[in-house]
N, C-alpha and C positions, 0 to 999 in steps of 0.2 A: 583662720582659727592663728587667735595672735600668739597665744602661750601654750602651753601645758599645763598650766597653773590657772585657764579659766574658768570662771564660774561654768557651772553645771549648762545654764540655757544656752549660753555661747558656745560650749563644747558641741551640746547635743543638736547647735542649728546648723554648725559646719559639718558636723557627720551627715546630718539631712542633704544639708545642700548636696553631698558628695555621692549621697545613697540615690539622689535623683538621677542623675547619670546613666544607672543601670536598668532604668524604668523604660520598657520599650512597648510596643504593638506586636502580636503573633494572631497572624489568622488560622482558626480554628475553623470546626464544622457548623460553629454558629455564628460568625464571623470574628472580629477581629477583635481580641483581649489583651489583657494587659499580660506583660510577661517580663520576665526577666534575665537579662544577659548574665553569664553567670562570671566574664571576666572579659577586662581589654587587653592585647588588640585581637586575641587567637578563640576565645570560646562562643561559641551562640549561647541561646539559652536553654537550660538543661529543668527537668523536672525536680530533679532533687534539690541542686541549687535554689532553683526558685521555693519551693517552698521550706527547704531552712533560711533562706531569706527576708522572707516574707513578713515575720514579726517586727523584725528590726529597721526594713526599709520601709514598709507603710502601715503595721499597727503602732510601731513607736511615734509616727511621724502622723498620726490620726487621721491616716488614707483607706478610712475602711473600705468606702467604696471601691477604689483600685485594689482591696486584697478582694474582695468578695469577685469581683471582675475576673480576677487572674484564675482565684480558685474554680468560678464556673469554665473558664474557657479549659483549663486544664481536665476539669470534670467533662469536657463534651467528646475530648480525645482517652477517655474511659477504655479500655481494651480487654476481656476478662480479671477485671478486678487489677490492671496494673496502670500507671499513670505512666507516659512516654519520660524514658531517662534523657533522650536526648533526641536532635534533627540533623538529617543529612544536611551539611552546608550547603550541597547544591541541588537536591530536590527539593529540602524540607521537609523527606519524608519520616515519618516519628519513629524512635526505634524504643523498645518497651523492657529491654535486657535491665532491669533492674529489680530490688526485693524491696528499698525503703522508701524508695519516691511516694509510694504509694501511703506507706507506712506515714510519714511525715506528711501528705495531702491531710490527713485526720487529724493531724497532730496540727496542723494551721487552720485546718477549718474550725477546729474546739477551742483554739485561740482567738478565732475574727470572734465566735458567739459569745466568750467570756469577753472581748470587748465593748460586742455590743446588744447582747443579751436576745440574738436572735441568728438562727442559722434558715437557708431559704433552703425549700424541698429537692432541689436540684443539686444543694450540697448534700442534704441527708441521704437522700436517696447515690450519692455515690460512697459517702462513706459506708453506709451500707453494701453496697454493691462491693467495694473492697473486702469488709469483712467476710461476707461469706463465699467469695469467691479464694481467699485465701483458704478459709475453713477448707472447702470442700478441693481442693485445689486448681493450681492453674499453670501456666507457661513456665519455661524453665526449672520445673521442678519443685516451686514454690508449694507447698502447702504446711498444715498443722499437721502434728503428731497429736494422734485421737488419745496416745496412753497418756503424755504428760504436758497437752496442751499447750504447747512451743512448736515455733515458725522453723519447719525446715525450707533452704533452699539451695539449687546449687548442684554444680559436679566439680570434680578435677580442672572441665574445659571452660568452666566462667568465672567470670568478676561482678558479682552483681552488690554488691556494697560499695558503699562508696571510696573505700581501698581497692580501686580497680584497674589499677595501673599492670597495662601487660603487652609486651612485645617481642615478635619472630616469635610467636605461640607461646611463650612464658607466662605464665601467672604468678605473677612478683608478690602476691598475697592471698595465697587459697584459702578462701574463708568459707569454703561450702559447707553444708551440715546447718548447725545452729549457730550463727551469731548473736554475739551477745546484747549487741544495738537493738538488732532486730528485734530480740525478744521480749527488750523494753519499751522498744517502740508500740509492740502489740499491745502489752500491759496495760500501756497507760492509754493508750488508746479505744483498747476496750471498756477501759472503766471511764474515761471521758464522756466519750458517745452515749454508755450506757445513762451518764445522767444527763445529756441532751434528751434521749427517748423517755426518759422516766414519765414526764410528765401525761405523754399522750399515747405511750406504748409500754405499760409497767414492766411486761408479762413478758416482752424480751429484754426489756432494758433490764431484768433479775437474770435472766437465760447471760447474758453478757459479763453480769458482775460474776456470776459461777463458774463460768470458763475464764474470767480473770485471775479468780482467786486459784482457779486450778494450773493455771499458769506462773504465777507468783509462787504456790508453795514448790513449784518444779523446779523453778528459777534458782530461788533462795540457795535450795540445797546441791543443783544442778552444777551450776555458776561457781560456788565459794571455793576458792584456791585458800581453804586454813591456812596453809603454811607459808601463804607470802602473804595472808591479810587482805585479799582483793580479789578480783574477778576473773576467771579464764575470759579469754579471749572469742572463744569458741568451741563449739562442741562438735568434732568432725567422724561421720558416720566411717564404721567398722564392720565389713560385711552388709549382708541383704535380709532383710525381710523380719522374717519374725528373731533370728538371728544376729543384729543390729546390734552394735555396743557402742558407746561414743565415747570419745577420744578426746581428755579437754588440752587445748590450747593454753600451756600457761604464758604467753607474750604477755608481758607487762604493756598495754594499749590505751591508749585515749576511750576507747569503743567502751569501755564499762563506765564512765562517768554519766552516760545516759541512764544507768540503771536509779543515777540519784538525781540526778538536774530534772527529768522529765517529772510530772506532776504524777501523783500515787508511785511510789517507788516501791517494787517489790524486795525491798531489801528491811532489815531489822536497822534502827536508827547506829545500832555499833557499827553493821557492815558499812552503811552510807560514808560513816567517818573515815572507816577504813580505808574505803576507796578513794575517798578525797586525800587523805592523807600519803596513801598510793602514789599516785599520778601527781603532787608534790614534790615526794622524793626523786620521783624515775623520772618525769615528765614535762615539768614545768620550767618554762623559759622565759627570759622578759619578752619575747615577743611571740608567746602561743604553748603549745604543746608540743612535745616529740609525737613523732608516729610510733615510737618503739624504745622503750628504756633501752639504755647503755651495754645494760648488763647482758643484751642478747648478744650471741655471737653473730646476727644478722642485720646487726644495727652497722647504720651507715653515719656518718659524722657529717659530711657535707654530701650537696645536692649539686654534681658537676661533672665533667665529661662527657661523650657524646650520651645518644637519645637511649641507648639500651643502658648502658651507666645511672643516666637519671631516674629512667623510671624502675630502676632497682630499689633506689633511693628514696623514690616518693613518698613511699609508707613506711620507710624502715629508717625510721627516725628523723627526716627532714619535719622542720614544725610546721606546722599552720595556724597560722592568725585564729581563724574563725573559730579555733578548739576553746579558744578564752571566753565563749559562750557559754558552754556544758561547764567550764571550769569553774567558772564566775557563778552561775546557778546552782553547782553541786554542792559549794562551801557555802551559800548561804542558806539553799536549804537544810544541810544539814546540820546548822547550827541556830535555825527558827531567825535565820535576817538578822542576828545579834547585832547591837555596834562593833563590836569586836572583829565579827566577819565581815562585817560591810566595812573596814577598814581594811583587814587583809585584802578580799576582793579589790578594792581601789587600790592597793599596793603593786597588785598582780598585773593590774590593768595600763595602770599610767606606761610604763615603757612604749606600748603602742600607739595610746595617745601623742605621746612625744614624735614616732614613727609619723603618724597621721598629721601633727603639725609642721613636720618639717625638721624637727630639731633632733631625732633620735639618731644614733652613732652609723644604721644602716641604712638610712631614708633614699628608698632611689624614686619615691613616687611622688608626685604633686596633687596634698590635698586627697591620700586615697594609702588602701594598704596593699599591700603584694598578696599576692597568691600564699607563696611559702618564701622562708629562711632556711639557713644552713642550719642543721642540730648543733652544732660547734663554732665557737671561734675563740681565736686568741688576739690578745694584744698585736702580736703582729701580722696574725691572717682576720681581721673580724669578720664576723657571722654577716652574710651575703641575704639582700633580698632578694629572692628569683622568680620564676614562672611568672605571671601577670603581674605586672606592675600595678593594676588596679583591679580587686576580685569583691564580688559583690557580697559574697558571704563574710569575707574577712569586715569589712564596714560596716554591714549588717549585725553580726555579733556583738562588736566594738561598743556599738549605738543601742545593744539590745543590754547587755552587760552594766553599761552605763547608768541607762534608766535604773534596771532592779538595785544597785547600788542606791540611786537617790531617792528612789522609792519606799526602799523599803522591805517591797512587798512583791512576789510574781504575780 
């Protein structure tokens, strides 16, 4: 990439070239299949990262066959409605401790359908199995609350969402109960998969749409933080059985953006715009979004120190470049992809394009984008790129965001 002001085609081609480095092959029950290395040099391929990265790495680059191959590979590893979170680096054994990988699988499958107009039977079956398992209940206390149609997951000892840092028995961002992005994914997935089913099975499609409407009605009320005009991050259970009540976590985090960025938001347009405004005010930085507002007592401005300190900061302020993708899409969707919104989105994205081009102030990667950055920096002590110097979803979401801005539609 010769300059940060390069034309779209040149910039996109350079990002696509960088994306190719993350595409690998993994042995599955059905033979070798496409997968995605989460980051170099420390990570293997992860289910969550593969599903989130797939639209940017493979669909934006027109590699539909490889995208379908990746989805079929992970579908072959489906167990009780769960897609593997990651794989043991020694044995290759699949680990299933995630609530969101399966829901991201549905989104990726629907994105593939949107791009090609078709979805093969194996992927339809996998999506159907995930929805049924989440309705009925599966491992790690993942289940649908029949009272409101929302998804519950985990307990005090688990870390099932992407904010999964844990060390020495300490879960640094306990989000058990009803996390906001999990239920945004659930609602969007139900609506999108119902649309795919509609031609062949209108009865089941109608049932899924009715369930989605029930979840949306609950979401719109239960997650809305009227005082701060944004969304609660998680609803945490207090008590058990019929006596349970749900305590809202008012931490301002980027997870709320998925209720706007995903197709079929459960929110009103006014709520959507308020969520984007909250993220812009509290979380947006030149290199991505903070994981926690600086107004929170738990906020950590720097990703530094020993492993325990770094894990404590990992999702408590530290900036993640991949979150620019949902921020850009939320901004565009909440403003009907207007010219003004596209211009604003491009301004938010440009510093990361500079980082990729090697002209940014904190560049530490060569034609790639790092995993995380410090939440804050000063002229005397600039923010630093940290974690993996090459991260799949950082590259993928920057490419996807750039494509959304350029095309003017999702």
